[in-house]
C-alpha positions in Angstrom: 84.4 95.9 79.1 86.0 92.2 77.5 86.8 91.7 80.9 83.2 92.2 81.9 81.7 90.0 79.6 84.2 87.2 80.0 83.3 87.2 84.0 79.5 87.5 83.5 79.9 84.8 80.8 82.0 82.3 82.7 79.7 82.6 85.8 76.6 82.4 83.6 78.3 79.1 82.2 79.3 77.5 85.7 75.8 78.1 87.2 74.1 76.3 83.9 76.4 73.4 84.1 75.9 73.4 88.0 71.7 73.7 87.4 72.1 70.2 85.4 74.7 68.4 87.1 74.6 69.4 91.0 77.9 67.5 91.2 79.4 70.2 89.1 81.4 72.4 91.6 82.6 69.4 93.5 84.8 68.6 90.1 85.5 71.7 88.7 86.1 74.2 91.9 89.0 71.7 92.8 90.5 71.3 89.4 90.0 74.6 87.8 91.4 76.0 91.1 94.3 73.8 90.7 94.7 74.9 87.0 94.2 78.6 87.5 97.2 79.0 90.2 99.4 76.5 87.8 99.1 78.7 85.1 99.4 81.8 86.9 102.7 80.6 88.6 104.1 79.2 85.7 103.0 81.6 82.7 102.0 85.1 84.8 103.5 85.4 88.1 102.0 88.9 89.5 98.6 88.4 88.2 97.5 86.4 91.3 95.4 88.2 93.8 93.3 91.5 93.9 95.6 93.6 91.7 95.4 96.3 93.9 98.6 96.0 95.9 100.5 95.0 92.9 99.6 98.8 91.9 100.2 100.3 95.1 103.6 98.5 95.4 104.7 99.9 92.0 103.6 103.6 93.1 105.7 103.1 96.1 108.6 102.1 94.1 108.2 104.1 91.0 111.8 104.8 89.7 113.8 102.7 92.3 112.9 99.2 92.4 114.3 97.1 95.0 117.5 94.4 94.0 115.6 91.5 92.2 112.1 92.8 91.6 110.1 91.6 88.7 107.5 94.3 87.3 104.1 93.8 88.4 102.3 96.2 85.5 103.0 94.9 82.0 100.2 93.8 79.3 101.3 90.2 79.7 100.3 90.5 83.2 97.3 92.3 82.2 96.4 89.5 79.6 96.9 87.0 82.3 94.6 88.7 84.8 91.8 88.7 82.3 92.1 85.2 81.2 92.7 83.3 84.2 90.6 85.8 86.0 87.6 84.6 84.2 88.7 81.5 84.4 88.8 81.1 88.1 85.0 82.5 87.9 84.3 79.6 85.5 85.4 77.3 88.2 83.0 79.0 90.9 85.5 80.8 93.2 84.1 83.9 94.7 86.1 86.8 93.2 85.5 90.3 91.8 86.7 92.0 88.6 87.1 95.3 89.9 90.2 94.9 91.9 91.8 93.1 88.8 90.3 96.1 86.7 92.8 98.7 88.6 95.8 96.4 87.8 94.6 96.2 84.3 94.0 100.0 84.0 97.7 100.4 85.5 99.6 98.4 83.4 97.8 99.8 80.4 98.7 103.4 81.1 102.4 102.3 82.3 103.1 100.9 79.2 102.7 104.3 77.6 105.0 105.8 79.7 108.2 105.2 77.6 106.2 106.3 74.4 105.1 109.7 75.8 106.8 112.6 74.6 109.3 113.8 77.2 108.0 117.7 76.9 105.0 116.5 78.7 106.9 115.7 81.9 104.4 112.8 83.2 105.6 110.8 85.9 105.2 107.2 85.7 103.4 106.9 89.5 100.9 109.6 88.0 100.2 107.1 84.9 100.1 104.4 86.8 97.3 106.0 89.4 95.2 107.4 86.7 94.7 103.9 85.2 94.0 102.5 88.4 91.4 104.9 89.3 90.2 104.6 85.5 89.6 100.8 86.2 87.4 101.2 88.8 85.5 103.8 87.4 84.6 101.1 84.2 84.0 98.3 86.7 81.4 100.0 88.8 80.4 102.7 85.9 80.9 104.9 88.8 83.5 107.9 87.7 83.0 110.0 90.7 84.3 107.0 92.9 87.5 106.3 90.8 88.5 109.6 91.8 87.8 109.2 95.3 89.8 106.2 95.1 92.8 107.4 93.2 93.3 110.1 95.9 92.4 108.1 98.9 94.1 105.0 97.9 96.6 104.9 95.1 98.1 108.7 95.5 98.0 110.9 98.1 98.9 114.3 98.2 97.8 115.0 94.4 100.0 117.6 92.6 98.0 120.1 90.2 99.3 118.1 87.1 98.4 114.7 88.6 94.8 115.9 89.1 94.2 117.0 85.4 95.6 113.7 84.1 93.5 111.7 86.7 90.4 113.7 85.6 90.9 113.0 81.8 91.5 109.6 82.6 88.4 109.2 84.5 86.0 111.1 82.6 87.4 108.8 79.4 86.7 105.8 80.9 83.1 107.2 82.3 82.3 108.3 78.9 83.0 104.6 77.7 81.4 102.6 80.3 78.3 104.6 80.0 78.5 104.4 76.0 78.5 100.5 76.3 76.5 100.1 79.9 74.1 102.9 79.5 73.7 105.5 82.3 72.4 102.8 84.7 72.9 102.2 88.2 74.8 98.8 89.2 72.6 97.8 91.5 69.4 99.2 90.1 67.2 102.1 91.9 66.6 101.7 95.4 63.7 103.8 97.3 64.5 105.3 100.6 62.8 106.4 103.7 64.6 109.1 105.6 65.7 109.1 109.4 62.4 110.2 111.7 64.0 109.5 115.3 66.7 109.5 117.4 66.2 105.8 117.9 66.6 105.1 114.2 70.1 107.2 114.7 71.4 104.7 117.4 70.2 101.8 115.0 72.6 103.5 112.3 75.5 103.6 114.1 75.2 100.4 115.6 75.1 98.9 112.0 78.3 100.7 111.8 80.0 99.1 114.3 78.4 95.7 113.3 80.0 96.2 110.0 83.3 97.5 111.1 83.6 94.5 113.4 83.0 91.9 110.6 85.2 94.1 107.9 87.8 94.1 110.2 87.5 90.4 111.0 87.2 89.7 107.2 90.3 91.8 106.5 92.5 90.4 109.3 91.6 86.7 108.2 93.0 87.6 104.9 96.3 88.9 105.7 96.6 85.9 108.4 95.7 83.0 105.7 98.1 84.6 103.0 100.9 85.2 105.5 104.2 83.1 104.9 104.4 82.6 108.0 101.1 82.2 109.3 99.0 79.7 110.4 100.1 75.9 110.8 98.8 75.4 106.7 100.9 78.4 105.6 103.7 75.8 104.9 101.8 73.9 103.3 100.6 76.5 101.1 104.1 77.6 100.4 105.5 74.1 99.5 102.1 72.9 97.6 100.8 75.9 96.2 98.7 74.3 93.1 97.7 71.4 95.8 96.4 73.9 98.0 94.5 75.6 95.6 92.9 72.3 94.9 91.6 71.9 99.0 90.5 75.5 98.9 88.2 74.9 95.6 87.2 71.6 97.3 85.9 73.8 100.2 84.6 76.4 98.0 82.3 73.4 96.6 80.9 72.5 99.7 79.9 75.9 100.7 78.2 76.5 97.2 76.4 73.5 97.9 75.1 73.9 101.3 74.3 77.6 100.3 72.0 76.3 97.3 74.9 77.8 94.7 74.7 81.3 96.0 78.1 82.1 96.9 79.9 81.1 93.7 80.7 83.9 91.4 81.2 87.9 91.8 77.7 87.9 93.8 76.6 90.6 91.2 72.9 88.8 90.9 72.5 87.8 94.6 73.2 91.8 95.5 71.2 93.0 93.0 68.2 90.9 93.9 68.6 91.7 97.5 68.6 95.5 96.8 65.5 94.7 94.2 63.7 93.2 97.4 63.1 90.0 95.9 65.7 87.6 96.6 65.0 84.3 98.1 68.1 83.3 99.8 69.4 81.9 102.7 69.8 83.6 106.2 73.5 82.4 106.2 74.2 83.7 102.7 76.5 86.7 104.1 78.5 83.8 106.2 78.9 81.5 103.1 80.3 84.5 101.0 82.5 85.6 103.7 84.2 82.5 104.0 83.9 81.4 99.9 85.5 84.6 99.4 88.5 84.1 102.2 89.2 81.0 100.4 89.3 82.1 97.0 91.6 85.0 97.8 93.9 82.7 99.9 93.8 79.9 97.1 96.2 82.5 95.1 93.9 82.9 92.0 93.2 86.2 90.4 90.6 88.2 91.8 89.5 91.0 93.5 86.9 91.4 96.6 85.5 94.5 95.9 82.3 92.9 94.5 82.0 89.9 96.7 82.9 92.3 99.7 79.3 94.1 98.8 77.7 91.0 98.7 78.6 89.9 102.1 77.5 93.3 103.1 74.3 93.0 101.5 74.0 89.9 103.5 74.9 91.0 106.4 72.2 93.9 105.8 69.6 91.2 105.0 69.4 89.6 108.2 69.8 93.2 110.4 66.9 94.3 108.3 64.7 91.0 109.2 65.8 91.6 113.0 64.8 95.2 112.9 61.7 94.8 111.4 60.2 98.4 110.6 62.4 100.4 112.7 64.5 101.2 109.6 63.7 100.5 106.0 65.4 97.5 104.1 66.6 99.4 101.1 68.5 102.2 103.3 69.7 98.7 106.1 71.0 97.0 102.5 72.9 100.3 101.5 74.5 101.3 104.8 75.4 97.3 105.6 77.3 97.3 102.1 78.9 101.1 102.2 80.1 99.8 105.8 81.7 96.6 105.3 83.2 97.6 102.2 84.6 100.9 103.9 86.0 98.3 106.9 87.4 95.8 104.6 89.4 98.5 102.4 89.7 101.1 105.2 88.9 103.4 102.4 85.3 105.1 103.8 85.4 107.8 101.2 85.8 105.4 98.3 83.0 103.0 99.4 80.4 104.9 100.7 80.7 107.0 97.0 80.8 103.9 95.3 77.8 102.6 96.8 76.1 106.0 96.4 76.6 105.6 92.4 75.6 102.0 92.4 72.3 102.5 93.8 71.7 106.4 93.1 71.8 107.0 96.8 72.0 110.2 97.0 69.4 111.1 99.7 71.3 109.3 102.2 74.6 110.2 101.6 74.9 111.9 105.5 73.9 108.6 106.6 76.3 106.4 104.5 79.3 108.8 105.3 78.6 108.3 109.2 78.7 104.4 108.8 81.5 104.3 106.6 83.7 106.4 108.3 82.7 104.8 111.6 82.9 101.0 110.4 86.4 101.8 108.7 87.8 103.1 112.3 86.5 100.2 114.1 88.3 98.2 111.6 91.4 100.1 112.1 91.3 98.9 115.6 91.3 95.0 114.7 93.7 95.1 111.6 96.0 97.5 109.6 95.3 99.0 105.8 94.7 95.4 103.7 96.0 96.8 100.3 99.3 98.7 101.9 100.2 95.6 104.1 100.0 93.2 101.3 101.8 95.7 98.8 104.3 96.3 101.6 104.5 92.2 101.6 105.6 92.0 97.9 108.2 95.0 98.9 110.0 93.3 101.4 110.0 89.9 99.4 110.4 90.6 95.5 110.2 88.0 93.2 113.1 87.0 91.7 113.6 88.2 87.9 
């Protein structure tokens, strides 16, 4: 909850200053991005990026790390993830806190492994998976999604012992989250009108394909822009990471100004406004958020893509809803596009639709969300390998020196 408060406070301070001084993003985005990347590399290496690939990498190596491996799940890195992640949001970067919460939760649970009695016989990778799942549950206030995320992404093929540990961790995280945040939906309560014709079913399928193509392209570009042997700028990024972050920050600032400041931050405020049907956002909001998030992740600052991906999906949905008119209800289109785009980016369709279902209390259109998430994920797989597992494999292939 500390990370959540810091994140929201950082975004609000950035917006308050920007309202008084329009030029503020042009200064703080390059300078802040450069400072965060410098501090990350100097004091908290391993805290850059989402946090989910780091957690997956640690689960895969378990007891046999490769030569030269430097741990990615320590309390020091967790502190860096919180402080520098909030700093990146204060600098206007388009990042989320949900991916970092996975690494933070996994790091906390990993630190407990050596202190547990041996008679418990709890494996380290099980604690890591439970901690990561608890992080997702706490970040979104969605306990069921935390369980699905652990099963689908962190640790496939759970045994009975792991299942019990996982449920305990998720329940505790859910209790604490709801005690502090209340029993409220993350994006509020959304009303839906069910499908009434065969034509509407066709529109749902087309929405799934569109989200799959957009999400697959997004994930593909993320892998491309972060590859060491990628495009022409990869060599400059490797040689001058701080300068590269400053350039990314400047581009993020320009996009933010062109989008009337809507592309900065996590995207929570804008997405909730869209779901409440009272948003006044430019038609290109989804495109702006798409590239702002891509640049933010490529820069190397700590931060995740879950919340920005939800915002991009909502932006796409807002445009599709305007094109469809009264063919489908606006609320349904927004929810389906949000779930579809997240499923396409992560290629974790069950987690995606469960997260969105819990965030908007969308139990009335579960079947539609399942169809869109599964189809969008399948389309994405045709364009791009699994994002998080590919990034984790890169870390295993090129371990950082100790």
